[in-house]
C-alpha positions in Angstrom: -25.1 -22.8 6.1 -22.8 -19.7 5.4 -19.6 -18.9 6.5 -18.2 -15.3 6.2 -14.8 -13.9 7.5 -15.8 -10.3 9.0 -13.4 -7.4 7.3 -11.3 -5.6 9.4 -14.2 -3.0 10.4 -16.3 -5.4 11.8 -13.7 -6.8 14.3 -13.8 -4.0 16.9 -10.0 -3.2 16.8 -9.2 -5.7 19.6 -9.5 -8.8 21.6 -10.7 -6.6 24.6 -13.1 -4.9 22.5 -14.4 -7.8 20.6 -14.8 -9.9 23.2 -17.1 -7.4 25.2 -19.3 -6.9 21.8 -19.9 -11.1 21.6 -20.0 -11.5 25.1 -21.7 -9.1 26.7 -25.5 -7.6 26.7 -27.3 -5.3 29.2 -30.1 -6.4 31.2 -33.0 -4.0 29.9 -34.6 -3.2 33.7 -31.3 -3.1 35.9 -29.2 -2.1 33.3 -26.4 -4.9 35.1 -23.9 -6.8 32.4 -25.1 -10.4 31.6 -23.6 -12.8 29.6 -24.5 -13.2 25.8 -24.6 -16.6 24.3 -23.1 -19.7 24.7 -19.3 -19.8 24.9 -16.4 -22.4 24.3 -12.9 -22.0 25.1 -9.8 -23.5 24.1 -7.9 -25.8 26.3 -5.1 -23.5 26.3 -6.8 -20.4 27.9 -7.8 -20.1 31.5 -11.1 -18.5 31.5 -13.5 -16.0 30.3 -12.2 -13.1 32.5 -8.4 -13.7 31.0 -8.9 -14.8 27.0 -8.4 -11.0 25.9 -5.3 -10.7 27.9 -4.0 -14.3 27.1 -4.4 -13.8 23.4 -3.0 -10.1 23.7 0.5 -11.3 25.5 0.5 -14.4 22.9 0.5 -11.7 20.1 2.6 -9.1 21.7 5.5 -11.4 21.3 5.0 -11.9 17.9 6.0 -7.9 17.0 6.1 -8.6 13.1 2.3 -9.6 13.2 0.1 -6.4 13.3 -3.0 -7.8 13.0 -3.7 -11.1 15.6 -7.3 -11.4 15.6 -9.1 -13.3 12.8 -13.0 -13.4 13.5 -15.3 -15.3 11.3 -18.6 -16.7 11.4 -21.2 -19.2 10.8 -24.7 -19.1 10.4 -27.6 -21.4 9.7 -31.2 -20.2 7.9 -34.1 -20.3 9.4 -36.0 -23.3 10.2 -32.4 -25.0 11.0 -31.3 -25.3 14.6 -28.3 -27.3 14.9 -27.7 -29.2 18.6 -25.0 -28.2 20.8 -22.4 -30.5 20.2 -23.4 -30.7 16.3 -22.1 -26.3 16.3 -19.3 -27.2 18.2 -17.9 -30.1 15.7 -18.5 -27.5 12.9 -16.5 -24.4 14.4 -13.9 -27.3 15.1 -14.0 -29.0 12.1 -13.8 -25.0 10.4 -10.7 -24.3 12.5 -8.9 -27.7 11.9 -9.5 -26.4 7.8 -8.1 -22.9 8.2 -5.1 -24.2 10.8 -5.9 -23.1 13.8 -6.9 -25.8 15.9 -4.0 -25.6 18.0 -4.3 -22.0 18.4 -6.3 -19.8 21.1 -9.8 -19.7 20.3 -13.3 -18.6 21.3 -16.7 -20.0 20.2 -19.7 -17.9 20.8 -23.0 -19.1 19.9 -26.2 -16.3 19.3 -29.4 -17.3 19.1 -31.0 -13.4 19.0 -31.7 -13.2 15.9 -34.3 -15.2 13.1 -31.1 -17.2 12.3 -28.8 -19.6 14.6 -25.3 -18.1 14.2 -21.6 -18.8 15.9 -18.5 -16.4 16.3 -15.3 -17.9 16.1 -12.4 -15.4 17.8 -9.3 -16.5 16.7 -5.3 -15.8 17.8 -3.5 -16.0 14.6 -0.2 -16.3 16.5 0.6 -20.1 17.8 0.6 -19.9 21.8 3.8 -22.2 21.5 6.1 -21.9 18.2 4.6 -17.7 18.1 4.6 -18.1 14.7 1.5 -16.2 13.0 -0.7 -18.2 10.3 -2.7 -16.5 7.7 -4.1 -19.3 5.6 -4.1 -18.1 2.1 -8.2 -17.1 0.6 -9.3 -18.6 4.0 -13.0 -17.4 2.9 -13.2 -20.2 0.0 -11.4 -22.8 2.3 -14.6 -22.1 5.1 -16.9 -22.1 2.3 -15.2 -25.8 1.2 -15.9 -26.6 5.2 -19.6 -25.7 5.0 -20.4 -27.6 2.4 -19.2 -31.0 4.3 -20.8 -29.8 7.0 -23.8 -29.5 5.3 -23.1 -33.4 3.7 -22.3 -34.4 6.8 -25.2 -33.4 8.7 -28.0 -33.2 5.8 -28.2 -29.6 6.2 -30.0 -27.9 3.2 -27.3 -26.6 0.6 -26.4 -22.7 0.4 -25.3 -21.7 -3.0 -21.7 -20.2 -2.8 -18.1 -20.9 -4.3 -18.3 -24.2 -3.9 -20.8 -27.0 -4.1 -20.7 -30.7 -2.6 -19.6 -33.6 -5.2 -21.4 -36.7 -3.9 -19.1 -38.8 -6.4 -16.1 -37.4 -5.0 -17.6 -36.7 -1.6 -15.5 -33.7 -1.2 -16.4 -29.9 -1.9 -14.9 -28.6 -5.6 -15.3 -25.0 -7.1 -18.6 -23.9 -9.3 -18.2 -23.4 -12.4 -18.2 -20.3 -14.4 -21.8 -20.8 -15.8 -22.9 -22.1 -12.5 -21.7 -18.6 -11.1 -23.0 -16.6 -14.1 -26.4 -18.3 -13.2 -26.3 -18.0 -9.3 -25.4 -14.1 -10.2 -28.1 -13.9 -12.9 -30.6 -15.4 -9.7 -29.4 -12.9 -7.6 -29.7 -9.8 -9.9 -33.6 -10.6 -10.6 -36.1 -8.8 -9.2 -38.2 -9.5 -6.3 -41.8 -8.6 -4.9 -44.1 -6.8 -7.0 -41.8 -6.1 -9.8 -41.0 -10.3 -10.5 -44.8 -10.6 -10.7 -45.0 -7.8 -13.8 -42.4 -9.1 -15.8 -43.7 -12.4 -15.1 -47.3 -11.5 -16.4 -46.6 -8.8 -18.6 -43.4 -10.1 -20.3 -41.6 -6.6 -20.0 -38.5 -5.1 -18.0 -39.9 -3.6 -14.8 -38.8 -0.4 -13.8 -37.1 -1.7 -11.0 -34.5 -3.5 -13.5 -33.8 -0.9 -15.5 -32.9 1.3 -12.8 -30.7 -1.0 -11.7 -28.9 -1.4 -15.5 -29.0 1.6 -16.8 -29.7 4.8 -14.0 -27.7 3.2 -11.0 -24.3 2.8 -12.2 -24.3 7.0 -13.1 -25.9 8.0 -9.8 -22.8 6.1 -8.2 -20.5 7.8 -10.2 -22.4 11.4 -10.0 -21.7 11.0 -5.8 -18.2 10.3 -6.4 -18.0 14.5 -7.5 -17.0 17.3 -5.8 -19.5 19.5 -3.7 -22.7 17.6 -5.3 -25.6 18.1 -3.4 -29.5 17.3 -3.9 -30.6 19.5 -6.5 -27.8 17.8 -8.6 -29.3 14.4 -7.9 -32.8 16.0 -8.8 -31.4 17.4 -12.2 -29.5 14.0 -13.2 -32.5 12.1 -12.0 -34.8 14.1 -14.2 -33.3 13.4 -17.2 -34.9 10.1 -17.1 -38.2 11.3 -16.0 -37.5 10.1 -12.1 -38.0 12.0 -8.9 -36.3 11.0 -5.5 -38.4 11.8 -2.5 -37.8 11.6 1.3 -39.7 8.9 3.4 -41.3 9.6 6.5 -39.2 6.9 8.0 -35.6 8.2 7.3 -35.6 6.1 4.4 -36.3 7.4 0.5 -38.3 6.1 -2.8 -37.6 6.9 -6.5 -40.6 7.8 -8.4 -41.6 7.4 -12.1 -43.1 10.4 -13.3 -44.6 9.3 -16.3 -46.3 5.8 -14.7 -46.5 6.8 -11.1 -44.4 3.6 -10.0 -42.3 3.8 -7.3 -39.4 1.9 -5.8 -37.4 2.0 -3.1 -33.9 3.6 -3.5 -32.6 0.7 -1.6 -33.3 -1.6 -4.0 -32.1 0.3 -6.9 -29.1 2.9 -5.7 -28.0 -0.2 -3.3 -24.0 1.2 -3.3 -25.7 4.5 -2.4 -28.7 4.5 -0.3 -29.0 0.2 1.1 -28.0 0.1 4.6 -27.9 2.6 7.3 -24.0 3.4 6.7 -24.2 3.8 2.9 -27.0 6.0 3.5 -25.4 8.2 6.2 -22.5 8.3 4.0 -24.5 10.1 1.1 -26.3 12.2 3.4 -23.3 13.5 4.4 -22.0 13.8 0.5 -25.5 16.1 -0.6 -25.9 18.0 2.7 -29.6 18.8 3.9 -32.3 16.7 2.4 -33.7 19.1 -0.4 -36.8 18.3 -2.1 -36.8 18.8 -6.2 -37.6 22.5 -7.3 -40.6 23.1 -9.4 -38.5 24.4 -12.5 -36.6 20.9 -12.4 -39.9 19.1 -12.8 -41.6 20.8 -15.7 -38.2 20.7 -17.7 -37.7 16.9 -17.3 -38.3 16.4 -21.3 -36.3 18.7 -22.2 -33.7 17.7 -20.2 -34.0 14.3 -21.8 -33.9 15.0 -25.3 -30.7 18.0 -24.7 -29.3 14.7 -23.0 -29.2 12.6 -26.2 -28.6 15.2 -28.7 -24.9 15.6 -26.6 -24.2 11.8 -25.9 -22.6 11.9 -29.5 -20.6 15.0 -29.0 -19.7 13.6 -25.6 -18.4 10.7 -27.0 -16.1 12.5 -29.8 -14.5 14.6 -27.0 -14.1 11.7 -25.5 -12.1 9.9 -28.3 -10.1 13.1 -28.6 -9.2 13.3 -25.1 -7.7 9.2 -25.6 -5.9 10.6 -28.9 -4.6 13.2 -27.0 -2.8 11.3 -24.4 -1.7 8.2 -26.1 0.3 10.7 -28.4 1.8 12.6 -25.0 2.6 9.4 -23.6 4.6 8.3 -27.1 6.5 11.8 -26.9 7.0 11.2 -23.1 8.4 7.8 -23.5 11.1 9.4 -26.5 12.0 12.2 -24.1 13.0 9.7 -21.4 14.5 7.2 -23.5 17.0 10.0 -24.6 17.4 11.4 -21.6 18.8 8.1 -20.2 20.8 7.4 -23.2 22.5 10.8 -22.0 22.9 9.8 -18.5 24.6 6.4 -19.8 27.2 8.6 -22.0 28.2 10.2 -18.8 28.5 7.3 -16.8 31.0 5.9 -19.0 32.6 9.0 -19.3 33.5 8.4 -15.6 34.6 5.2 -15.3 37.0 5.9 -17.9 37.9 8.8 -16.1 38.5 6.9 -12.5 40.6 4.6 -14.3 42.7 7.2 -16.0 43.0 8.9 -12.7 44.0 5.1 -11.2 46.9 4.8 -14.0 47.8 8.2 -13.1 48.2 7.1 -9.2 50.2 3.6 -10.4 52.9 5.4 -12.5 53.0 8.4 -9.6 54.4 5.3 -7.4 56.7 3.8 -9.4 58.4 7.1 -10.0 58.9 7.7 -6.3 59.9 3.9 -5.4 62.5 4.4 -8.0 63.8 7.9 -6.8 66.8 8.0 -4.8 64.9 9.7 -1.6 65.0 7.8 1.9 62.2 5.7 2.7 60.6 7.9 5.4 61.0 10.8 2.6 59.3 8.4 -0.4 56.4 7.5 2.6 55.1 10.7 3.0 55.5 11.4 -1.2 53.2 7.7 -1.4 50.9 9.0 0.6 50.7 12.0 -0.4 49.5 11.2 -4.0 47.0 8.6 -2.5 45.3 11.4 -0.8 45.5 13.5 -3.7 44.4 10.8 -6.0 41.5 10.5 -3.4 40.6 14.1 -3.9 40.1 13.7 -7.3 38.1 10.9 -8.0 35.6 12.4 -5.2 35.5 15.3 -7.4 35.3 13.5 -10.5 32.3 11.5 -9.1 30.8 14.5 -7.8 30.8 16.1 -11.4 29.7 13.2 -12.9 26.6 12.6 -10.5 26.0 16.9 -11.3 25.7 16.1 -14.9 23.8 12.9 -14.2 21.5 14.9 -12.4 21.0 16.9 -14.7 20.3 15.3 -17.6 18.5 12.9 -15.9 14.7 12.3 -17.0 12.0 14.1 -15.4 8.9 11.7 -14.1 5.7 12.0 -16.2 3.8 14.7 -14.0 6.9 17.3 -13.8 7.6 16.8 -18.0 3.4 17.3 -18.4 3.6 20.9 -16.3 6.3 22.1 -18.2 4.8 21.2 -21.5 1.4 23.1 -19.9 4.0 26.0 -19.2 4.4 26.0 -22.9 1.2 26.1 -23.9 0.5 22.4 -24.9 -3.0 22.1 -24.5 -2.9 18.2 -24.4 -0.6 18.9 -21.2 -3.3 21.2 -19.5 -6.0 18.9 -20.1 -4.2 16.3 -18.6 -2.9 18.0 -15.7 -6.6 18.8 -15.0 -7.5 14.9 -15.2 -5.1 14.2 -13.0 -6.6 16.7 -10.6 -9.8 15.4 -11.2 -8.4 11.9 -10.5 -7.2 13.3 -6.8 -9.8 14.8 -5.7 -12.1 11.5 -6.3 -9.7 9.0 -4.6 -9.5 11.6 -1.7 -13.3 11.6 -1.4 -13.5 7.5 -1.4 -10.8 7.4 1.4 -12.6 10.6 3.2 -15.6 8.1 3.2 -14.2 4.9 4.6 -12.7 6.7 7.3 -14.2 5.7 10.7 -15.8 7.9 12.9 -14.4 8.6 17.0 -11.1 7.0 15.1 -6.8 8.3 15.4 -5.7 8.7 11.6 -2.3 10.0 10.6 -1.5 11.3 7.7 0.7 13.9 5.6 0.2 17.3 6.7 -2.1 19.6 4.3 0.0 21.2 1.7 -1.0 24.9 1.1 1.3 24.7 -2.3 -1.0 22.2 -3.7 2.4 20.1 -4.2 2.3 16.6 -4.6 4.4 13.5 -3.2 6.7 13.8 -6.5 7.7 17.3 -5.3 8.4 15.9 -1.6 10.9 13.4 -3.0 12.5 15.8 -5.2 12.8 18.2 -1.9 14.1 15.2 -0.4 16.9 14.0 -3.0 17.9 18.1 -3.0 18.2 17.2 0.4 20.6 14.4 -0.2 22.6 16.1 -3.0 23.3 19.0 0.0 24.2 16.5 2.1 26.9 15.2 -0.1 28.1 18.1 -1.1 28.9 19.1 2.6 31.1 15.8 2.8 32.8 16.5 -0.4 33.7 20.0 0.8 34.7 18.6 4.1 36.9 16.2 2.6 38.5 18.7 -0.5 39.4 20.8 2.5 41.8 17.9 4.1 45.8 18.8 4.6 49.0 17.4 6.1 48.7 18.5 9.7 51.8 16.6 10.9 55.0 14.7 9.0 56.3 12.1 11.9 60.6 12.0 9.8 61.2 8.9 12.1 58.4 7.1 11.4 57.0 8.3 8.3 53.4 8.8 9.1 51.1 11.2 8.1 48.1 12.7 9.6 45.2 14.1 7.9 42.7 16.7 9.8 38.9 17.0 8.5 36.9 19.7 10.2 39.5 21.1 12.5 41.0 18.4 14.1 43.2 14.9 13.1 41.2 12.1 12.2 43.0 10.0 9.5 46.6 8.8 10.2 48.2 7.2 7.3 51.0 4.9 8.7 51.7 3.2 5.5 51.2 -0.7 5.9 47.3 1.2 7.6 45.2 3.3 7.6 43.7 4.8 11.1 41.0 6.8 11.3 40.2 8.1 14.3 36.7 9.7 14.2 33.6 8.5 13.9 32.3 11.6 11.6 31.1 9.8 8.2 33.4 12.3 6.1 36.4 10.7 8.2 35.4 7.2 7.6 34.7 8.0 4.1 38.2 9.7 3.4 40.0 6.9 4.9 37.6 4.1 3.3 38.8 5.3 -0.2 42.8 6.2 0.8 42.9 2.6 1.7 41.1 1.5 -1.4 44.0 3.5 -3.3 46.9 2.0 -1.4 46.0 -1.2 -0.9 43.4 -2.3 -3.3 40.0 -3.1 -3.3 40.1 -5.9 -0.9 41.0 -4.7 2.4 41.1 -5.9 5.8 39.2 -3.9 9.2 40.0 -4.3 12.8 37.7 -2.6 15.5 34.7 -2.7 17.3 31.9 -3.6 15.9 30.6 -0.3 16.3 33.4 0.6 13.9 32.9 -1.9 11.2 29.2 -1.3 11.0 29.8 2.4 10.2 32.4 1.2 7.7 30.4 -0.8 6.0 27.0 1.7 6.3 29.5 4.4 4.6 30.6 2.1 2.0 26.8 1.2 0.9 25.4 4.8 1.6 28.4 6.2 -1.3 28.4 3.3 -3.9 32.1 2.4 -3.0 33.1 -1.2 -4.8 35.3 -2.7 -2.1 35.1 -6.4 -0.5 35.8 -6.9 3.4 37.9 -9.8 4.8 35.4 -10.1 7.5 32.3 -12.2 6.6 29.9 -9.9 9.2 31.1 -6.8 7.5 30.8 -8.5 3.9 27.3 -9.2 4.8 26.0 -6.6 6.1 27.4 -5.1 3.4 25.6 -6.6 0.5 22.4 -6.2 2.8 22.7 -3.1 3.1 23.4 -2.3 -0.7 20.4 -4.4 -1.7 18.3 -2.2 0.4 19.1 0.9 -0.9 18.7 -0.7 -4.6 14.9 -1.9 -5.3 15.6 -2.8 -8.3 18.5 -5.4 -7.3 15.8 -6.9 -4.9 13.8 -7.4 -7.9 16.2 -9.1 -10.2 16.9 -11.3 -7.6 13.4 -12.5 -6.4 12.6 -12.9 -10.3 16.2 -14.9 -10.4 14.5 -17.2 -7.8 
């Protein structure tokens, strides 16, 4: 008995499409739709006609679950045919083992192949709690459930990740030696090849090609612009030739011995199955037989390959040594630049402390002067505003110096070294380019036909993701500079001699009013909120109270988190929102908190 969880590409994309695939078939004569197989529904489903609608409706109530469909299969070997109560019991047992017993599910039994099998379609979202359930290592749980059912009904044992232990009466994991022995049995040749090895005590062509040639063919077909001619040339080095069959398959001929084997038996990753064969044909192009020159030059190519094997290995060792030395130099450069950035940070911290001390001293002198209290309020407000401008200018200066000294990422640094004539860096850039091309080909080979695939637009300049990120960082820097310029352009708009209120204008309109015991922000513009917040911190300290609507409070918390302002709000909700935004903006902090748990 085999239990198999179907991968994403076998789920047909939705409950409706999978339901149609599992339950519908066409009459050969009339073309009318017929019910395929025997169907059993869970108690929380009304009927077969509404299965997909009900499951999709429950899944819609949990927007966090992006894939609510679970589809797995139980199949029996040829010759074993469970009764209807037996296969229903098997399905219910596996559902309970996976934790899906109370979920919406449908069981479909198919008897149209050599082996009897059943499909189980499950909704991962619970119909009452609306919580999604995805069991950990569900394939292992299913295999253990299959072993239990085999022992319960006396069915034949199917080798797998687990086995049935009669002493403990439960399924246990197979040992490493048992798994290796099973793997060895699966890799043994079959048919004529197995008889040849048994009677001649020699390795068959099938075994030799699987071990020596197949991995190299798989690597060759990942390269760019590979055609049949390249595959023929490669196989000729091993005295082999691939030929196309009349029914669409391929065979491999050992030229020296006139022995043929199926390409699907020896090159399984590329020629076994219709999907793999079509993918390989799309890469190699239309079929082209081997030319006469390649067939006659096979012995020479084999000798040439043996002579150059040592040279290739030597070049590989040299490339590994070059990459290692290049990485060591980059690590030294990165550590050095990080130390420079730390020095700038210390300078900024000391400079800000000095400006705070200056502001404190100015406040003392103003309060000790013989001026009237309204005049003192004006001077105090002007001193606080001037301090805000100086602190902003200092922050921008330190930030600019840190950005200039911040270490470049590895690709940028290697590209600069290549421009300077470093051959090791140039070789590393070529290696990255080849790796990106291989990864893109592997991705293209996995994409399904007639589906929507959304990705980044093609880049004609050949720039990579790090260049896009650098451009985003530059845009963010420009935004910060715009805000700094807006704040620097503030000036006293009006002074109320009776109350001592001082009004400040940003972008041509009054946006901030300093009323002595409170700072009022009139405009929800980011520059106004930032200016008013920093003025309040300079006047009253880092612990402040904010009153206003929830929209205003969200704006203040978002601005404080975005510009990394050290502040503590008396409002508990604002403080919680600030901490959450700071964690979202600082991935390292989140990693440290998770590690601390």
